[in-house]
N, CA, C and O atoms as a MOPAC input file, in Angstrom:
PM7 MOZYME 1SCF
protein

 N    -19.32900 1    -0.89600 1    -5.12000 1
 C    -18.53100 1    -0.44100 1    -4.30400 1
 C    -17.47800 1    -1.53000 1    -3.98200 1
 O    -17.73200 1    -2.73000 1    -4.08600 1
 N    -16.16100 1    -0.99000 1    -3.54500 1
 C    -15.19200 1    -1.70500 1    -3.01500 1
 C    -14.65200 1    -1.74700 1    -1.81400 1
 O    -13.94800 1    -0.77200 1    -1.55100 1
 N    -14.73900 1    -2.47000 1    -1.08500 1
 C    -14.25600 1    -2.24100 1     0.74500 1
 C    -12.82400 1    -2.66400 1     0.67200 1
 O    -12.36400 1    -3.60800 1     0.02900 1
 N    -12.27500 1    -1.91900 1     1.33800 1
 C    -10.79700 1    -2.17700 1     1.57300 1
 C    -10.48500 1    -2.26600 1     3.02900 1
 O    -11.11400 1    -1.40600 1     3.64600 1
 N     -9.64700 1    -3.09400 1     3.87700 1
 C     -9.15900 1    -3.30500 1     5.14700 1
 C     -7.83800 1    -3.48500 1     4.96600 1
 O     -7.38800 1    -4.29600 1     4.15700 1
 N     -6.99400 1    -2.59800 1     5.85000 1
 C     -5.42300 1    -2.75400 1     5.92500 1
 C     -5.20200 1    -3.48000 1     7.04000 1
 O     -5.98500 1    -3.50300 1     7.99100 1
 N     -4.04400 1    -4.15600 1     6.97600 1
 C     -3.86900 1    -4.61800 1     8.28800 1
 C     -2.20400 1    -5.12900 1     8.26900 1
 O     -1.59200 1    -5.26900 1     7.21000 1
 N     -1.60200 1    -5.37600 1     9.60500 1
 C     -0.02700 1    -5.80100 1     9.71100 1
 C      0.63700 1    -4.90000 1    10.04500 1
 O      1.83400 1    -5.13500 1    10.20600 1
 N      0.14600 1    -3.55700 1    10.27600 1
 C      1.26900 1    -2.78200 1    10.73400 1
 C      1.29600 1    -2.79000 1    12.05300 1
 O      0.48100 1    -3.39400 1    12.75000 1
 N      2.53900 1    -1.90600 1    12.59800 1
 C      3.09900 1    -2.11400 1    14.12800 1
 C      4.25400 1    -1.49600 1    14.10400 1
 O      4.79600 1    -0.96400 1    13.13500 1
 N      4.67700 1    -1.58600 1    15.34500 1
 C      6.03300 1    -1.06800 1    15.81200 1
 C      7.17000 1    -1.86900 1    15.66600 1
 O      7.36200 1    -2.98500 1    16.14800 1
 N      8.07800 1    -1.04000 1    14.79200 1
 C      9.33300 1    -2.36400 1    14.53800 1
 C     10.63500 1    -1.27400 1    14.43500 1
 O     10.61100 1    -0.12100 1    14.00400 1
 N     11.73200 1    -2.01400 1    14.96000 1
 C     13.15600 1    -1.37000 1    14.93700 1
 C     13.66200 1    -0.70900 1    13.33000 1
 O     13.34000 1    -1.25600 1    12.27500 1
 N     14.26600 1     0.19700 1    13.38500 1
 C     15.10500 1     0.48300 1    12.10600 1
 C     15.93900 1    -0.64800 1    11.85200 1
 O     16.84300 1    -1.12800 1    12.53500 1
 N     15.37200 1    -1.06000 1    10.51000 1
 C     16.32100 1    -2.32800 1     9.73500 1
 C     15.33000 1    -3.59000 1     9.90100 1
 O     15.72100 1    -4.68900 1     9.50700 1
 N     14.31800 1    -3.47600 1    10.36000 1
 C     13.47800 1    -4.78900 1    10.51700 1
 C     12.39600 1    -4.60900 1     9.01000 1
 O     12.46200 1    -3.76700 1     8.11400 1
 N     11.54000 1    -5.64000 1     9.17800 1
 C     10.40900 1    -5.78100 1     8.33300 1
 C      9.06700 1    -5.88500 1     8.64200 1
 O      8.67600 1    -6.27100 1     9.74400 1
 N      8.30200 1    -5.54800 1     7.68600 1
 C      6.75300 1    -5.73300 1     7.98200 1
 C      6.23000 1    -6.05300 1     6.82500 1
 O      6.81100 1    -5.73400 1     5.78800 1
 N      5.00600 1    -6.76000 1     6.80900 1
 C      4.08600 1    -6.89000 1     5.50400 1
 C      2.99700 1    -6.54700 1     5.83200 1
 O      2.42200 1    -7.04100 1     6.80200 1
 N      2.46800 1    -5.57600 1     5.04400 1
 C      0.96600 1    -4.95100 1     5.26500 1
 C      0.08800 1    -5.89400 1     4.16300 1
 O      0.53300 1    -6.32300 1     3.09900 1
 N     -1.06300 1    -6.07100 1     4.61500 1
 C     -2.04200 1    -6.85900 1     3.86300 1
 C     -3.43300 1    -5.80600 1     3.34100 1
 O     -3.82900 1    -4.92800 1     4.10800 1
 N     -3.88800 1    -5.95300 1     2.39000 1
 C     -5.16200 1    -5.23300 1     2.26800 1
 C     -6.03300 1    -5.84000 1     1.53200 1
 O     -6.12100 1    -5.85900 1     0.30400 1
 N     -6.76200 1    -6.40400 1     2.42900 1
 C     -8.29700 1    -7.18200 1     1.88800 1
 C     -9.26800 1    -6.31500 1     1.28500 1
 O     -9.63000 1    -5.24900 1     1.78400 1
 N     -9.79700 1    -6.92200 1    -0.09400 1
 C    -10.65200 1    -6.23600 1    -0.73500 1
 C    -12.03200 1    -7.09000 1    -0.75100 1
 O    -12.00600 1    -8.31400 1    -0.87600 1
 N    -13.33100 1    -6.29900 1    -0.60700 1
 C    -14.49500 1    -7.13000 1    -0.72100 1
 C    -15.26100 1    -6.43900 1    -1.90700 1
 O    -14.75200 1    -5.41600 1    -2.36400 1
 N    -16.18000 1    -6.79900 1    -2.33000 1
 C    -17.29500 1    -5.84300 1    -2.98900 1
 C    -17.08300 1    -6.69100 1    -4.50400 1
 O    -17.15500 1    -7.89500 1    -4.75300 1
 N    -16.78900 1    -5.49100 1    -5.39300 1
 C    -16.68500 1    -5.95400 1    -6.74400 1
 C    -15.60700 1    -6.75100 1    -7.14100 1
 O    -14.79400 1    -7.10600 1    -6.28800 1
 N    -15.47300 1    -7.10200 1    -8.37300 1
 C    -14.35300 1    -8.25000 1    -8.64000 1
 C    -12.94800 1    -7.22700 1    -8.74800 1
 O    -12.62200 1    -6.22800 1    -9.38900 1
 N    -12.40200 1    -8.03300 1    -7.82000 1
 C    -10.84800 1    -7.56000 1    -7.28600 1
 C    -10.03600 1    -7.30100 1    -8.63800 1
 O     -9.42200 1    -6.30300 1    -9.01400 1
 N    -10.25100 1    -8.58200 1    -9.25600 1
 C     -9.24000 1    -8.41400 1   -10.50800 1
 C     -9.67700 1    -7.15900 1   -11.32900 1
 O     -8.67200 1    -6.54800 1   -11.69200 1
 N    -10.53400 1    -6.72000 1   -11.63700 1
 C    -10.63200 1    -5.63700 1   -12.37300 1
 C     -9.77600 1    -4.26000 1   -11.88000 1
 O     -9.57600 1    -3.36300 1   -12.70000 1
 N     -9.40100 1    -4.17600 1   -10.82000 1
 C     -8.76300 1    -3.09900 1   -10.23000 1
 C     -7.24200 1    -3.02400 1   -10.10000 1
 O     -6.61000 1    -4.01400 1    -9.73100 1
 N     -6.66600 1    -1.91200 1   -10.38600 1
 C     -5.32000 1    -1.45700 1    -9.78800 1
 C     -5.43000 1    -1.05800 1    -8.49200 1
 O     -6.42800 1    -0.52600 1    -8.00500 1
 N     -4.20800 1    -1.36100 1    -7.81700 1
 C     -4.13000 1    -1.46500 1    -6.45700 1
 C     -2.95200 1    -0.48200 1    -6.20300 1
 O     -2.10600 1    -0.27700 1    -7.07400 1
 N     -2.91700 1     0.20500 1    -4.81500 1
 C     -1.92900 1     0.87600 1    -4.37200 1
 C     -1.54100 1     0.88700 1    -2.85600 1
 O     -2.02900 1     0.26000 1    -1.91600 1
 N     -0.71600 1     1.61400 1    -2.89500 1
 C     -0.28000 1     2.03600 1    -1.17200 1
 C      0.06200 1     3.43400 1    -1.04000 1
 O      0.97200 1     3.74500 1    -1.80800 1
 N     -0.34400 1     4.32700 1    -0.36100 1
 C     -0.00300 1     5.54800 1     0.38700 1
 C      0.27400 1     5.63800 1     1.52500 1
 O      0.00700 1     4.72200 1     2.30200 1
 N      0.85100 1     6.70500 1     1.89900 1
 C      1.23200 1     6.63800 1     3.55000 1
 C      1.03000 1     8.25600 1     3.91500 1
 O      1.12000 1     9.11800 1     3.04100 1
 N      0.81000 1     8.49200 1     4.99600 1
 C      0.43300 1     9.87900 1     5.51100 1
 C      1.53700 1     9.82400 1     6.85300 1
 O      1.43900 1     8.93800 1     7.70100 1
 N      2.47900 1    10.77900 1     6.90800 1
 C      3.23000 1    10.77200 1     8.27400 1
 C      2.50400 1    12.26100 1     9.08100 1
 O      1.67400 1    13.06000 1     8.64700 1
 N      3.04800 1    12.21300 1    10.08000 1
 C      2.47200 1    13.29400 1    11.07200 1
 C      2.96100 1    14.33200 1    10.20400 1
 O      3.91400 1    14.14600 1     9.44800 1
 N      2.19800 1    15.66000 1    10.30900 1
 C      2.04000 1    16.78600 1     9.80500 1
 C      2.61700 1    16.79900 1     8.40200 1
 O      3.34900 1    17.75500 1     8.14800 1
 N      2.39300 1    15.81200 1     7.35100 1
 C      2.71500 1    15.82600 1     6.10300 1
 C      1.85000 1    15.40400 1     5.32000 1
 O      0.98500 1    14.66400 1     5.78600 1
 N      1.82700 1    15.69700 1     4.10600 1
 C      0.95600 1    15.13900 1     2.96400 1
 C      0.95200 1    13.77200 1     2.84500 1
 O      1.86900 1    13.09100 1     3.30500 1
 N     -0.15100 1    13.22800 1     2.17500 1
 C     -0.41300 1    11.84600 1     1.83000 1
 C      0.59500 1    11.82700 1     0.88000 1
 O      0.75800 1    12.79500 1     0.13800 1
 N      1.44300 1    10.62100 1     0.80300 1
 C      2.38900 1    10.37100 1    -0.37000 1
 C      2.07300 1     9.08500 1    -1.25700 1
 O      1.51300 1     8.21700 1    -0.58700 1
 N      2.26700 1     8.76500 1    -2.47600 1
 C      2.21300 1     7.78700 1    -3.06300 1
 C      3.72800 1     6.56000 1    -2.75900 1
 O      4.87600 1     6.78800 1    -3.14300 1
 N      3.43400 1     5.75300 1    -2.26400 1
 C      4.55600 1     4.53500 1    -2.19800 1
 C      4.52500 1     3.52700 1    -3.28300 1
 O      5.50800 1     3.12700 1    -3.90700 1
 N      3.25700 1     3.14500 1    -3.44800 1
 C      3.54800 1     1.80500 1    -4.58700 1
 C      2.36300 1     1.42200 1    -5.33900 1
 O      1.29600 1     1.60900 1    -4.75300 1
 N      2.31900 1     0.94400 1    -6.46700 1
 C      0.92500 1     0.69000 1    -6.97300 1
 C      1.41500 1    -0.67300 1    -8.21600 1
 O      2.52700 1    -0.83000 1    -8.72100 1
 N      0.36400 1    -1.36500 1    -8.40100 1
 C      0.35300 1    -1.97000 1    -9.57500 1
 C     -0.62700 1    -2.28500 1   -10.24500 1
 O     -1.70600 1    -1.91900 1    -9.77800 1
 N     -0.65100 1    -3.03500 1   -11.51600 1
 C     -2.07400 1    -3.12400 1   -12.28300 1
 C     -2.71400 1    -4.39100 1   -11.99600 1
 O     -2.02000 1    -5.31200 1   -11.56800 1
 N     -3.78600 1    -4.52600 1   -12.15700 1
 C     -4.83900 1    -6.00800 1   -11.58200 1
 C     -3.67100 1    -6.98800 1   -12.18300 1
 O     -3.35800 1    -7.83600 1   -11.34700 1
 N     -3.02500 1    -7.08300 1   -13.27600 1
 C     -2.27300 1    -8.50900 1   -13.57700 1
 C     -0.96400 1    -8.60500 1   -12.71400 1
 O     -0.31700 1    -9.64500 1   -12.58900 1
 N     -0.65300 1    -7.41700 1   -12.14100 1
 C      0.55200 1    -7.16800 1   -11.64700 1
 C      1.77400 1    -7.29700 1   -12.47400 1
 O      2.90900 1    -7.56000 1   -12.07500 1
 N      1.35700 1    -7.06400 1   -13.74400 1
 C      2.46900 1    -6.84300 1   -14.81500 1
 C      3.22500 1    -5.61100 1   -14.69100 1
 O      4.42500 1    -5.64900 1   -14.96600 1
 N      2.70900 1    -4.55500 1   -14.32700 1
 C      3.29300 1    -3.30600 1   -14.06800 1
 C      3.37300 1    -2.91500 1   -12.60800 1
 O      2.43000 1    -3.21600 1   -11.87500 1
 N      4.46400 1    -2.24200 1   -12.10600 1
 C      4.48400 1    -1.78000 1   -10.62600 1
 C      4.91600 1    -0.59600 1   -10.90200 1
 O      5.48700 1    -0.34600 1   -11.96300 1
 N      4.65500 1     0.44300 1    -9.80500 1
 C      5.48200 1     1.65600 1    -9.88000 1
 C      5.83800 1     1.85600 1    -8.38200 1
 O      5.01500 1     1.36100 1    -7.61100 1
 N      6.85600 1     2.45700 1    -7.83900 1
 C      7.53300 1     2.68100 1    -6.63300 1
 C      7.86100 1     4.31400 1    -6.63700 1
 O      8.30800 1     4.99200 1    -7.56200 1
 N      7.48400 1     4.71600 1    -5.27600 1
 C      8.27000 1     6.16400 1    -5.07300 1
 C      9.74500 1     5.93900 1    -5.06900 1
 O     10.25800 1     4.84200 1    -4.84700 1
 N     10.31100 1     6.89300 1    -5.29100 1
 C     11.73200 1     6.63900 1    -5.14800 1
 C     12.37200 1     6.05800 1    -3.86300 1
 O     13.23900 1     5.21100 1    -3.64800 1
 N     11.58300 1     6.87100 1    -3.08400 1
 C     11.99100 1     6.60800 1    -1.40200 1
 C     12.11800 1     5.12500 1    -0.79600 1
 O     12.77300 1     4.72500 1     0.16600 1
 N     11.27100 1     4.44900 1    -1.68300 1
 C     11.07100 1     3.10900 1    -0.95900 1
 C     11.66100 1     2.09700 1    -2.34300 1
 O     11.83600 1     0.92400 1    -2.01400 1
 N     11.88300 1     2.32700 1    -3.38200 1
 C     12.69900 1     1.39000 1    -4.52300 1
 C     13.71200 1     0.64400 1    -3.84800 1
 O     14.52100 1     1.22700 1    -3.12600 1
 N     13.74600 1    -0.78500 1    -4.04600 1
 C     14.56200 1    -1.47000 1    -3.51100 1
 C     14.44400 1    -2.14300 1    -2.12400 1
 O     15.19700 1    -3.04800 1    -1.76500 1
 N     13.30900 1    -1.56900 1    -1.27000 1
 C     13.31300 1    -1.74000 1     0.15300 1
 C     11.93100 1    -2.40000 1     0.00700 1
 O     11.79200 1    -3.51200 1     0.51800 1
 N     10.78800 1    -1.77500 1    -0.70100 1
 C      9.63800 1    -2.20100 1    -0.78800 1
 C      9.25400 1    -3.06100 1    -1.85300 1
 O     10.05300 1    -3.06100 1    -2.78900 1
 N      8.17400 1    -3.85400 1    -1.98800 1
 C      7.58500 1    -4.50900 1    -3.11700 1
 C      5.95300 1    -4.76800 1    -2.85300 1
 O      5.52800 1    -5.30100 1    -1.82800 1
 N      5.21900 1    -4.36100 1    -3.81300 1
 C      3.77100 1    -4.66500 1    -3.71200 1
 C      3.91100 1    -5.89600 1    -4.64500 1
 O      4.60100 1    -6.18500 1    -5.62300 1
 N      2.85600 1    -6.54700 1    -3.83100 1
 C      1.99400 1    -8.05000 1    -4.92100 1
 C      0.64700 1    -8.02400 1    -4.43600 1
 O      0.13600 1    -7.25600 1    -3.62200 1
 N      0.05500 1    -9.17600 1    -5.19100 1
 C     -1.53100 1    -9.31900 1    -4.62800 1
 C     -1.77300 1   -10.50200 1    -5.33400 1
 O     -1.30800 1   -10.67000 1    -6.46200 1
 N     -2.68600 1   -11.60900 1    -4.57900 1
 C     -3.16400 1   -12.63100 1    -4.92000 1
 C     -4.51100 1   -12.28800 1    -5.25400 1
 O     -5.26400 1   -11.85200 1    -4.38400 1
 N     -4.81500 1   -12.41800 1    -6.22300 1
 C     -6.16900 1   -12.32300 1    -6.66400 1
 C     -7.28500 1   -13.51900 1    -6.42200 1
 O     -8.50000 1   -13.32400 1    -6.37100 1
 N     -6.82700 1   -14.40900 1    -6.32500 1
 C     -7.53800 1   -15.54200 1    -5.55100 1
 C     -8.11600 1   -15.53400 1    -4.07400 1
 O     -9.09200 1   -16.11700 1    -3.60300 1
 N     -7.09200 1   -14.59300 1    -3.44300 1
 C     -7.71300 1   -14.15600 1    -2.06700 1
 C     -8.04800 1   -12.64800 1    -2.00100 1
 O     -8.11900 1   -11.99700 1    -0.95900 1
 N     -8.28600 1   -12.08500 1    -3.51100 1
 C     -8.61400 1   -10.48000 1    -3.15900 1
 C     -7.62900 1    -9.75800 1    -2.04600 1
 O     -8.06300 1    -9.10900 1    -1.09400 1
 N     -6.28300 1    -9.97100 1    -2.31600 1
 C     -5.60600 1    -9.15400 1    -1.32600 1
 C     -4.33600 1    -8.94700 1    -1.92000 1
 O     -3.71700 1    -9.79200 1    -2.56600 1
 N     -3.85500 1    -7.40900 1    -1.59400 1
 C     -2.67100 1    -6.91300 1    -1.82800 1
 C     -1.80900 1    -6.85900 1    -0.73200 1
 O     -2.18000 1    -6.70900 1     0.43200 1
 N     -0.80900 1    -6.96600 1    -1.05900 1
 C      0.57800 1    -6.78900 1    -0.10000 1
 C      1.50800 1    -5.76400 1    -0.31800 1
 O      1.79200 1    -5.32200 1    -1.43100 1
 N      2.14200 1    -5.25800 1     1.10600 1
 C      3.27200 1    -4.63900 1     0.62200 1
 C      4.14900 1    -4.80000 1     1.65500 1
 O      4.00400 1    -4.28200 1     2.76200 1
 N      5.42100 1    -5.78800 1     1.19200 1
 C      6.24600 1    -5.97600 1     1.87400 1
 C      7.53200 1    -5.05100 1     2.23800 1
 O      8.33300 1    -4.70000 1     1.37200 1
 N      7.63800 1    -4.72500 1     3.48300 1
 C      8.34400 1    -3.56200 1     3.60600 1
 C      9.81500 1    -3.87800 1     4.43700 1
 O      9.89800 1    -4.01300 1     5.65800 1
 N     10.72800 1    -3.94400 1     3.65400 1
 C     12.25800 1    -4.46200 1     4.27200 1
 C     13.11400 1    -2.82400 1     4.53600 1
 O     12.85400 1    -1.73800 1     4.01900 1
 N     14.18000 1    -3.18700 1     5.52900 1
 C     15.19500 1    -2.44800 1     5.87000 1
 C     14.54600 1    -1.13700 1     6.36200 1
 O     14.89600 1    -0.07400 1     5.84800 1
 N     13.66000 1    -1.16700 1     7.29100 1
 C     12.61300 1     0.11700 1     7.14600 1
 C     13.46300 1     1.11200 1     8.06100 1
 O     14.28200 1     0.67900 1     8.87100 1
 N     13.26800 1     2.18800 1     7.91800 1
 C     13.45500 1     3.66700 1     8.47500 1
 C     12.83000 1     4.23200 1     9.20000 1
 O     11.61800 1     4.04000 1     9.10600 1
 N     13.26400 1     5.08900 1    10.14900 1
 C     12.24300 1     5.95900 1    11.08900 1
 C     11.34000 1     6.70100 1     9.98900 1
 O     10.11000 1     6.72000 1     9.95200 1
 N     12.22700 1     7.29800 1     9.11600 1
 C     11.22500 1     8.35900 1     7.86700 1
 C      9.93700 1     7.31100 1     7.47200 1
 O      8.91400 1     7.92200 1     7.16400 1
 N      9.85600 1     6.12900 1     7.44300 1
 C      8.89700 1     5.28200 1     6.97600 1
 C      7.62000 1     5.44000 1     7.88700 1
 O      6.54900 1     4.97400 1     7.49900 1
 N      7.70500 1     5.97500 1     8.87600 1
 C      6.91600 1     5.94800 1    10.09200 1
 C      5.58500 1     6.62700 1     9.19000 1
 O      5.79700 1     7.49200 1     8.34100 1
 N      4.29000 1     6.15200 1     9.47100 1
 C      3.09400 1     6.80300 1     8.77700 1
 C      1.91500 1     5.85500 1     9.32400 1
 O      1.96300 1     4.86500 1    10.05500 1
 N      0.81300 1     6.53100 1     8.69000 1
 C     -0.31700 1     5.88200 1     8.52600 1
 C     -0.32500 1     5.04500 1     7.01200 1
 O     -0.18200 1     5.87300 1     6.11200 1
 N     -0.42800 1     3.89700 1     6.57600 1
 C     -0.30600 1     3.34200 1     5.54100 1
 C     -1.97600 1     2.91800 1     4.74600 1
 O     -2.82800 1     2.16500 1     5.21700 1
 N     -2.02500 1     3.55500 1     3.66100 1
 C     -3.34300 1     3.19900 1     3.09800 1
 C     -3.41000 1     2.47500 1     1.88700 1
 O     -2.36900 1     2.44900 1     1.23000 1
 N     -4.35400 1     1.90500 1     1.46100 1
 C     -4.53700 1     1.04000 1     0.29500 1
 C     -5.65200 1     1.69500 1    -0.47700 1
 O     -6.73900 1     1.97700 1     0.02600 1
 N     -5.29500 1     1.93300 1    -1.80400 1
 C     -6.38000 1     2.14700 1    -2.56600 1
 C     -6.42200 1     1.45800 1    -3.74000 1
 O     -5.48700 1     0.77800 1    -4.16300 1
 N     -7.63500 1     1.63100 1    -4.36800 1
 C     -8.10700 1     1.04000 1    -5.54200 1
 C     -8.84500 1     1.71600 1    -6.50500 1
 O     -9.63900 1     2.61600 1    -6.22800 1
 N     -8.55800 1     1.22400 1    -7.87800 1
 C     -9.38900 1     1.93100 1    -9.03200 1
 C     -9.06800 1     1.30600 1   -10.02600 1
 O     -8.02900 1     0.64600 1   -10.00200 1
 N     -9.95000 1     1.35300 1   -11.27300 1
 C     -9.83200 1     0.76300 1   -12.48600 1
 C     -8.64600 1     0.89000 1   -13.26900 1
 O     -8.21700 1    -0.01400 1   -13.98600 1
 N     -8.10700 1     2.02600 1   -13.13400 1
 C     -6.94300 1     2.50900 1   -13.84300 1
 C     -5.43700 1     2.65600 1   -13.03900 1
 O     -5.40300 1     3.26800 1   -11.97200 1
 N     -4.35800 1     2.13500 1   -13.54300 1
 C     -3.07800 1     2.58700 1   -12.76300 1
 C     -2.92000 1     4.10300 1   -12.52400 1
 O     -2.72900 1     4.61400 1   -11.42100 1
 N     -3.00600 1     4.64400 1   -13.49600 1
 C     -2.98400 1     6.11600 1   -13.49800 1
 C     -3.65200 1     6.83800 1   -12.42900 1
 O     -3.13300 1     7.79100 1   -11.84900 1
 N     -4.77200 1     6.39100 1   -12.18000 1
 C     -5.92800 1     6.95500 1   -11.47700 1
 C     -5.33200 1     6.64000 1    -9.80500 1
 O     -5.26900 1     7.52900 1    -8.95500 1
 N     -4.92400 1     5.18800 1    -9.56500 1
 C     -4.58500 1     5.26600 1    -8.37400 1
 C     -2.94900 1     5.92900 1    -8.01900 1
 O     -2.55100 1     6.19800 1    -6.88500 1
 N     -2.26500 1     6.07500 1    -9.12700 1
 C     -0.89300 1     6.18300 1    -9.00700 1
 C     -0.71200 1     7.83100 1    -8.51500 1
 O      0.22600 1     8.25900 1    -7.84200 1
 N     -1.76000 1     8.55200 1    -8.99000 1
 C     -2.01500 1    10.02600 1    -8.72900 1
 C     -2.78100 1    10.20800 1    -7.59800 1
 O     -2.89800 1    11.39200 1    -7.28100 1
 N     -3.42600 1     9.28500 1    -6.77700 1
 C     -3.86000 1     9.31600 1    -5.47800 1
 C     -5.48400 1     9.82600 1    -6.01600 1
 O     -6.08000 1    10.65400 1    -5.32700 1
 N     -5.87500 1     9.49100 1    -6.78000 1
 C     -7.16300 1     9.91900 1    -7.31100 1
 C     -8.25800 1     8.82100 1    -7.34400 1
 O     -9.34100 1     9.12800 1    -7.84200 1
 N     -8.08600 1     7.64700 1    -6.88700 1
 C     -8.75000 1     6.48800 1    -6.41600 1
 C    -10.08100 1     6.72900 1    -6.01700 1
 O    -10.19900 1     7.69800 1    -5.26600 1
 N    -11.07200 1     6.15200 1    -6.29300 1
 C    -12.25900 1     6.08000 1    -5.60900 1
 C    -12.60900 1     5.49700 1    -4.31100 1
 O    -13.54300 1     5.83200 1    -3.58200 1
 N    -11.72400 1     4.56800 1    -4.11700 1
 C    -11.73300 1     3.52500 1    -2.92100 1
 C    -10.41100 1     3.45500 1    -2.05800 1
 O     -9.29200 1     3.22200 1    -2.51700 1
 N    -10.72900 1     3.70300 1    -0.69500 1
 C     -9.57400 1     3.88000 1     0.01800 1
 C     -9.98900 1     2.92600 1     1.45000 1
 O    -11.10700 1     2.57400 1     1.82600 1
 N     -8.76400 1     2.69000 1     2.01200 1
 C     -8.94700 1     1.70500 1     3.24900 1
 C     -9.08500 1     2.66500 1     4.42700 1
 O     -9.25500 1     3.78700 1     3.94900 1
 N     -9.08600 1     2.70100 1     5.47200 1
 C     -8.90800 1     3.57000 1     6.55800 1
 C     -7.68900 1     3.58500 1     7.28400 1
 O     -7.50400 1     4.41500 1     8.17400 1
 N     -6.51900 1     2.41000 1     6.85900 1
 C     -5.36400 1     2.50700 1     7.12200 1
 C     -4.72800 1     1.93700 1     8.28700 1
 O     -5.37000 1     1.54900 1     9.26400 1
 N     -3.46400 1     1.88500 1     8.19100 1
 C     -2.84300 1     1.21800 1     9.18400 1
 C     -1.45300 1     1.90100 1     9.70600 1
 O     -0.66100 1     2.56300 1     9.03600 1
 N     -1.37500 1     1.54400 1    11.13300 1
 C     -0.11500 1     2.69200 1    11.51900 1
 C      1.09200 1     1.87100 1    11.64300 1
 O      1.11400 1     0.87900 1    12.37300 1
 N      2.17600 1     2.28800 1    10.89500 1
 C      3.37500 1     1.54700 1    11.10200 1
 C      4.31400 1     2.42700 1    11.54700 1
 O      4.60700 1     3.43100 1    10.89900 1
 N      4.95000 1     2.06900 1    12.87600 1
 C      5.98600 1     2.97800 1    13.50100 1
 C      7.41100 1     2.43700 1    13.59100 1
 O      7.62100 1     1.35700 1    14.14300 1
 N      8.22300 1     3.04000 1    13.15300 1
 C      9.67400 1     2.56600 1    12.97700 1
 C     10.58800 1     3.14700 1    13.82100 1
 O     11.02300 1     4.21900 1    13.40000 1
 N     11.09700 1     2.70600 1    15.08100 1
 C     11.85000 1     3.33200 1    15.95000 1
 C     13.37700 1     3.10300 1    15.56300 1
 O     13.81300 1     2.11700 1    14.96900 1
 N     14.06700 1     4.13500 1    15.98600 1
 C     15.40700 1     4.26400 1    15.70300 1
 C     16.39800 1     3.91300 1    16.71600 1
 O     17.59900 1     4.02500 1    16.47100 1

């Protein structure tokens, strides 16, 4: 089992920045690809970003490219999502996900999910 706990959400004005963190515990963190998803009110969950265990490959949704950056610190068992130039449409609950394969994470089929952290961007 892998347990994931997100933090760092909050209220920010448009154009501002936030950094989300996802702390992992349980099985060896370095074996897992990690990712971030979000769900806005009344909408389906959508992919935001993902990366391999080594960080050598990263994927981003088109809507966040150039604004968001995913990274990880395997020594701290933590993955981050740096969000810059935030827009009101980025408002959502953000979820961390983990699985062995990047493709599995990327498609939203991960076995492990956190409970989410709320991000609200005011205009």
